C-alpha angles and dihedrals in degrees: 000000000000132000137191129238117221089263090055097256112148121227135170135237112271098017118159091262094052116113104164149329133221138177095282107012148039127217119213131187107252108185105290093345140067119246118205115203134171116272100249119170118216101247092209087070093052124088111258094242090055098046096091092056093043092049088056091049090049090053092049092049091051089051092051092054092048088053091051089051088056090051093053090048091051099048099036119188122341136157107262095033123094110262111254108212095187145327121227144141086284091065137256113328112205138179112269116247107191098185091073130218127338094244091059092041092055091050094049102040128067091227144276130256125266096258089056091049091049090051092050093049093049091048092053093046090052091046094053089045088055091051092050091045086055090051094249125133110209102206107170097067113164141134090254088061094056119080128204114229125213090261089052093251118137126245124191119220142172111061101164090116095045120119121235110211120199108267093237093053128099107249092203089065097040123111132177104195090312100328109123140158087263090056090053090051091049092052090046087057088057091051092049091049091050091052092048097049092034093231133099114264123175134177106170112198091200089065088051094051087256093295110145113228120236116262090244088061093054128074117286110253099178095117105027130102110270089008093145091051092049093048092051091050090052097044096047093244090139110077092194144359088258090061092047091050094048092048095051106031098086097042094047093045087053091051091050091056091061093084 
């Protein structure tokens, strides 16, 4: 199977520069960086009767990457978000994080101590707060979309499904076919819970037609670290990311000092 770079250069699946592939994009090794490009199939390798459909998919994938470029331009640099080196016609050039994604890291490592977990949780809370302050809803929030840096800090990636809200709009009132600030906070609660218990946990509201499950149908968090924070994320007790940050900043900073 062959693909095309934005400049028309053909390359094949599993070349030496290949780092990963997703639904809409491909990530290639680019020197000391990672280069994210749209997933564009080489139509000469596609059966003639399928070329029309594949041409449409290629166009959609190019559009998704252009959208993600706009997200990176909107949010800029922030601790907890993958460092964007530059954006060009070639794609999105990012810092290279060799430890891989958090889901794989959790599976392969025995665990980390509570101060490290507290630091990670606070980093992610601040990152999502930065997104919302920039009038961006994140949407596709999952362990696979969080990378572990060499210094064990966390970096969020993959914003092709994020929603750019007009800068003069109220994010608390915004909705993109069900995606809201409250949905982001709910999914963040799932990420926090996964970090705390050191095991992947997902409850995707999109797959539930954006209907929030009852607390009794979610894991019991009565006796887990950050349980009160998680419960409030799941039960919509936080009206905004600002409220979540203010509620958790002091307690998590205190936990981080216990190193």
